[in-house]
C-alpha positions as CSV (number, residue, x, y, z in Angstrom):
1,M,12.1,-15.9,-9.8
2,E,12.0,-12.4,-9.4
3,K,14.9,-10.4,-7.9
4,I,15.0,-7.2,-6.8
5,S,17.4,-5.1,-4.4
6,L,15.8,-5.0,-0.9
7,T,18.4,-2.2,-0.1
8,N,17.5,0.0,-2.9
9,K,13.9,-0.8,-2.5
10,I,14.0,0.5,1.0
11,K,16.2,3.6,0.7
12,T,14.2,5.0,-2.4
13,S,10.6,4.2,-1.3
14,I,10.3,3.0,2.2
15,L,12.2,5.6,4.3
16,I,10.5,8.5,2.5
17,R,7.5,7.2,4.3
18,N,4.9,9.1,1.4
19,I,1.8,7.6,3.0
20,Q,-0.8,7.8,0.5
21,L,-4.5,8.3,1.8
22,G,-8.0,8.1,0.0
23,S,-9.6,10.4,2.3
24,L,-9.1,13.4,4.8
25,N,-10.5,11.3,7.4
26,Y,-7.5,9.2,7.5
27,L,-5.1,12.3,8.6
28,P,-3.7,12.0,12.2
29,D,-6.1,13.7,14.4
30,P,-3.8,16.6,15.3
31,L,-4.2,17.5,11.2
32,K,-7.8,16.7,11.3
33,V,-8.3,19.4,14.1
34,D,-7.9,22.3,11.3
35,L,-8.0,20.7,7.8
36,N,-7.7,24.0,6.1
37,K,-4.7,25.0,8.2
38,A,-3.2,21.8,7.7
39,L,-4.1,22.3,3.8
40,K,-2.4,25.6,4.0
41,D,1.2,24.1,4.4
42,A,0.6,21.4,1.4
43,L,2.6,20.8,-1.8
44,I,0.8,21.0,-4.8
45,F,1.9,19.4,-8.2
46,H,0.4,19.7,-11.5
47,K,2.2,18.0,-14.3
48,Q,5.2,17.7,-12.2
49,N,5.1,21.5,-11.8
50,L,5.0,22.9,-8.0
51,L,2.2,25.5,-7.6
52,K,1.0,27.8,-5.1
53,G,-2.5,28.3,-4.2
54,T,-5.1,28.1,-1.4
55,L,-6.8,24.7,-0.7
56,K,-10.1,24.1,1.1
57,A,-11.8,21.3,2.5
58,L,-15.1,20.6,1.0
59,N,-15.6,17.1,2.7
60,E,-13.7,14.2,3.4
61,R,-13.2,13.3,-0.1
62,E,-13.3,16.6,-1.8
63,I,-11.1,19.7,-1.8
64,F,-11.5,23.3,-3.4
65,F,-8.5,24.5,-5.2
66,N,-8.9,28.7,-5.6
67,K,-8.0,30.0,-8.7
68,D,-5.2,32.5,-8.6
69,V,-3.3,34.4,-11.4
70,E,-0.6,32.1,-10.9
71,I,-2.4,28.9,-11.6
72,P,-2.5,27.4,-15.1
73,E,-5.8,26.3,-16.6
74,F,-6.9,23.0,-15.6
75,S,-8.9,20.3,-17.5
76,E,-11.3,18.4,-16.1
77,G,-9.8,14.8,-15.6
78,D,-6.4,16.3,-14.8
79,L,-4.6,14.8,-12.1
80,V,-3.1,17.1,-9.2
81,I,-1.1,15.7,-6.3
82,I,-1.3,17.2,-2.9
83,I,1.3,16.5,-0.1
84,I,0.9,17.2,3.7
85,P,4.7,17.3,4.7
86,Q,5.6,16.4,8.3
87,S,8.5,15.8,10.3
88,N,9.1,12.1,9.4
89,R,6.4,11.3,7.1
90,R,4.4,13.0,4.2
91,Y,0.8,12.4,3.6
92,V,-0.1,11.9,-0.1
93,F,-3.3,12.6,-2.3
94,Q,-3.9,12.1,-5.6
95,T,-6.9,13.8,-6.8
96,I,-8.2,14.7,-10.3
97,V,-10.1,17.8,-11.2
98,K,-14.0,17.0,-11.4
99,E,-15.5,20.4,-11.8
100,N,-14.3,23.8,-13.2
101,L,-15.9,26.4,-11.3
102,S,-16.0,30.4,-11.8
103,D,-13.9,30.9,-8.5
104,G,-11.9,27.5,-8.7
105,Y,-12.0,23.5,-8.9
106,K,-13.2,20.9,-7.3
107,L,-10.6,18.2,-6.7
108,R,-11.9,14.5,-5.9
109,I,-9.4,12.4,-3.7
110,L,-8.7,9.1,-5.5
111,S,-8.1,5.7,-4.0
112,P,-4.5,5.2,-3.6
113,R,-4.7,1.8,-4.9
114,H,-5.6,2.3,-8.6
115,D,-5.3,-1.4,-9.5
116,K,-8.7,-3.3,-9.1
117,R,-9.3,-4.8,-5.4
118,L,-10.9,-8.1,-5.4
119,I,-13.4,-8.1,-2.5
120,L,-14.0,-12.0,-1.5
121,K,-16.9,-13.7,-0.1
122,T,-14.9,-16.0,2.2
123,I,-13.1,-15.3,5.2
124,V,-9.3,-15.8,4.5
125,P,-7.1,-15.8,7.6
126,I,-3.8,-14.2,7.5
127,F,-0.9,-14.2,9.8
128,I,1.3,-10.9,10.0
129,T,4.9,-11.0,11.4
130,Y,6.7,-7.7,12.4
131,L,10.0,-7.6,10.8
132,N,12.4,-6.4,13.9
133,P,13.5,-3.3,13.5
134,S,17.6,-4.3,13.9
135,L,16.8,-6.6,10.7
136,F,15.5,-3.5,9.1
137,T,18.4,-1.6,9.6
138,N,20.7,-4.4,8.4
139,F,18.8,-4.3,5.2
140,I,19.8,-0.4,4.9
141,E,23.5,-0.9,6.1
142,S,24.3,-4.0,4.2
143,E,23.4,-5.4,0.5
144,Y,20.5,-7.9,0.4
145,Y,17.9,-8.9,-2.2
146,L,14.3,-9.9,-2.2
147,I,13.1,-12.8,-4.3
148,R,9.8,-14.0,-5.4
149,N,10.0,-17.7,-5.4
150,S,6.9,-19.7,-7.3
151,N,6.0,-22.8,-8.9
152,F,3.7,-20.4,-11.2
153,S,4.3,-20.8,-15.2
154,L,1.5,-19.5,-17.5
155,E,2.2,-22.9,-19.4
156,D,1.4,-24.9,-16.3
157,V,-1.0,-23.1,-14.3
158,S,-4.1,-25.2,-15.6
159,Q,-2.3,-28.2,-14.2
160,L,-1.3,-27.0,-10.5
161,N,-3.4,-27.6,-8.0
162,E,-1.5,-25.5,-5.6
163,L,0.1,-22.0,-6.4
164,Q,2.9,-21.1,-4.5
165,F,4.5,-17.5,-3.9
166,Y,7.0,-16.8,-1.5
167,D,9.4,-14.0,-0.7
168,I,12.7,-14.9,0.2
169,I,15.5,-12.7,1.5
170,F,19.1,-13.2,0.5
171,N,22.3,-11.2,1.9
172,E,25.2,-10.2,-0.3
173,K,26.7,-13.8,0.0
174,N,23.5,-15.0,-1.9
175,Q,22.5,-16.9,1.3
176,I,19.1,-17.1,3.1
177,D,19.3,-14.6,5.7
178,E,19.0,-16.6,9.1
179,E,17.4,-13.5,10.9
180,F,14.8,-13.3,8.3
181,K,13.9,-17.0,8.3
182,K,13.8,-17.4,12.2
183,S,11.4,-14.4,12.6
184,I,9.1,-15.5,10.0
185,N,8.4,-18.6,11.8
186,T,6.4,-16.7,14.3
187,Y,3.6,-14.3,13.9
188,Q,2.2,-11.1,16.1
189,V,-1.1,-10.5,14.1
190,Q,-4.0,-12.8,12.9
191,G,-6.5,-10.9,10.9
192,E,-8.6,-11.6,7.7
193,I,-8.3,-10.3,4.1
194,V,-10.5,-7.1,3.3
195,D,-9.5,-7.0,-0.2
196,I,-6.5,-7.8,-2.3
197,S,-5.1,-6.7,-5.7
198,S,-1.7,-7.1,-7.6
199,G,-0.1,-4.6,-5.5
200,G,-1.0,-5.0,-2.0
201,L,-4.2,-5.9,0.2
202,C,-6.1,-4.6,3.0
203,V,-6.2,-6.7,6.5
204,K,-8.4,-6.0,9.6
205,T,-8.3,-7.5,13.1
206,P,-11.1,-7.1,15.5
207,V,-8.9,-5.5,18.3
208,I,-7.2,-2.3,18.2
209,L,-3.4,-2.9,17.5
210,Q,-0.6,-0.4,18.7
211,I,1.9,-1.1,16.3
212,P,5.4,0.5,16.9
213,E,6.2,3.3,14.8
214,N,9.8,1.8,13.9
215,I,8.0,-1.1,12.4
216,H,8.1,-0.6,8.4
217,L,8.3,-4.1,7.1
218,V,5.7,-6.8,7.7
219,Y,5.6,-10.5,6.4
220,T,2.3,-11.9,5.8
221,K,1.3,-15.5,5.3
222,F,-2.3,-16.3,3.5
223,E,-3.9,-19.4,1.8
224,I,-6.9,-19.0,-0.7
225,V,-9.0,-22.0,-1.6
226,A,-10.5,-21.7,-4.8
227,E,-12.8,-24.5,-5.7
228,N,-10.1,-26.9,-7.0
229,K,-7.1,-25.0,-6.6
230,N,-5.1,-23.4,-3.4
231,I,-2.9,-20.4,-3.5
232,K,-0.3,-20.0,-0.5
233,S,1.6,-17.1,-0.3
234,G,4.2,-15.7,2.4
235,L,4.7,-12.0,0.9
236,L,6.8,-9.4,2.1
237,C,4.8,-5.8,2.4
238,D,5.4,-2.3,3.3
239,L,3.2,-1.3,6.0
240,R,1.6,1.8,4.5
241,N,-1.2,3.0,6.7
242,I,-3.2,1.7,9.8
243,R,-6.6,3.0,10.6
244,F,-9.3,2.4,13.1
245,E,-13.0,1.9,12.8
246,G,-14.2,1.8,16.7
247,I,-12.3,-1.6,18.0
248,T,-11.4,-2.7,14.5
249,T,-7.7,-2.0,12.9
250,F,-7.4,-2.0,9.1
251,L,-3.7,-2.4,7.9
252,H,-3.1,-1.1,4.4
253,M,0.0,-3.0,2.9
254,A,1.8,-2.8,0.0
255,F,3.7,-6.0,-1.6
256,L,7.2,-5.2,-2.2
257,I,7.2,-7.2,-5.7
258,S,3.8,-6.4,-7.3
259,F,2.3,-9.2,-9.4
260,K,3.1,-8.7,-13.0
261,P,-0.2,-8.4,-15.0
262,E,0.0,-11.8,-17.0
263,V,0.4,-13.5,-13.5
264,W,-2.4,-11.7,-11.6
265,K,-4.9,-12.3,-14.6
266,K,-4.5,-15.9,-14.0
267,I,-4.9,-15.4,-10.3
268,E,-8.0,-13.2,-10.9
269,E,-9.5,-15.9,-13.3
270,I,-8.9,-18.5,-10.2
271,L,-10.3,-16.5,-7.4
272,K,-13.5,-15.6,-9.7
273,P,-15.8,-17.7,-7.9
274,L,-15.0,-16.2,-4.7
275,I,-15.5,-12.6,-6.0
276,K,-18.3,-10.4,-4.7
């Protein structure tokens, strides 16, 4: 079983509220009114060095970085991190240098999820539970642990008809937290999986969701049926981003415990007949 300190994970990752985006279009509407003004206050990092410079939006996926005497020489393919700080969160764009022009550099925004995403041909329902904000506060104030309970093993995977992956929260007395157990017996949202990777998943719902600002953690339950095997999961996730297309809501979530490469490789082999 994998075990991590849930308290440390929340303090060092979730509370910072670094929201990684793959397009300028995903910024909140007030920032999109004048993208260049928003970019004027951005922090720019290259090889862990903080740079000063002028950024300009070319389109939703490209940013122009004006050359300046203080800016070091970039090479095509270099990674440049752009952070737009706000009062309670930071919007992060990972970009790469696509073109070295005479007056500046053209930066291309990368997808925030670099790991390969699997898009399934079949509809996979998913049930999402909001973890109560008071429970979230308890996780910060006391010591809690997150454990990935699974029947998976590399040696036995071919003999298993059903693979199980369930995240469980234990308190400092090494007991399953009762409030957590109670809360995941209900759900607030039903949707379907858009794509899934070793580090997270995207879910869509056919309605506009108004999720409270103080919801950070969600619990997801889903089952994927692939020929002669089932994959059943109940996974704790960090709700990273919410976006809307018409009346459809897209939820972008990161697993608090990512699947190890050797485990995910086997899962990907099982899901292969379902992948587009």
